[in-house]
N, C-alpha and C positions, 0 to 999 in steps of 0.2 A: 709463194705464200709469205705473208708478212710476219715479222716477229712480234710477240706480245709486248705491250707497253709495260714499263716498270710499275706504273700505277696499278695495272691489272694484276700483276704478279703479287704486289704488296697486299692488294685487296683479298686475293684468294688465300694467301698465306695467313692473313689475320682472321679469315673466316673459318678455316678448318678447325681450330680449337673449339670454337663455339658450336660447330656441328657435333663434335664429340661430347661436349657438355649437354647439348640437347638430347643426344642419344642416351647418355647416362641417366638423365633425369627421367626419360621415358622408362628405361630399365629399372630405375629405382622407385617407380610409382607405387608398387605394392608395399615396399618397406616404408615409404613416406606415409602411405595410407595407414599402415599399422601404427606408426609413431603418433599420428594425429588422432586416430580413433580408439586405439587399444580395444578393439572389438574382437569377439570370438571368431567372427567370420574372417577378419583380416589375419588372425593368428592361424587359422586353418589354411588360408590362402598361402601364407609364408611357409607353413609346414609342407604343404604339397609342392610348392615350388622348390624347396630345399632338397627334395628327393630327386629332382631332375637337374640339379647342378646350378641352382640360383645362388649367386654370391654377391649380395649387395655391398659388402665392405669393399671389395676390389673395385666395383663400379664407382663407389663414392670417392675412392682414392684417384681413380682415372679422371673423374669429373673435376676434382679439386686441382689436380695438376694441369688439366687442359684449360680450366678457368684462369689459372695464373699465367699460363702461356698465352692465352687469348688476350688478357689485359696487357701484358708486356708487348706482344706483337702489334696490338692495336695502337697503343701509345707510341711505339716506335714508328709505325706507319704514318700516324698523324704528324709526328715531328718531322719526318722526312717530307711529307706533303707540304707542310708549312714552309720548310726551307726551300723547296722547289718552287713554291708560289712566290716567295720573296725574291728569288733570283730572276724570275720571269718578268 
């Protein structure tokens, strides 16, 4: 079995934070809808979800941290790829 290329590892590492951001945005969609619409229906939706353990504040913190990590890892991977291309 061959070993994975460093480029593939950098790609996967820079992709993971964005997967977390996407999942957090899906989880936050009821809270985002409530902020955008301020409707009685979305308020009822949030009240019902809060009874089952819906915590949008924690998800937004996770999304923010993951977005920052994703930006840093993506920029770092791009810089490493450029330096590898210049050496070749």
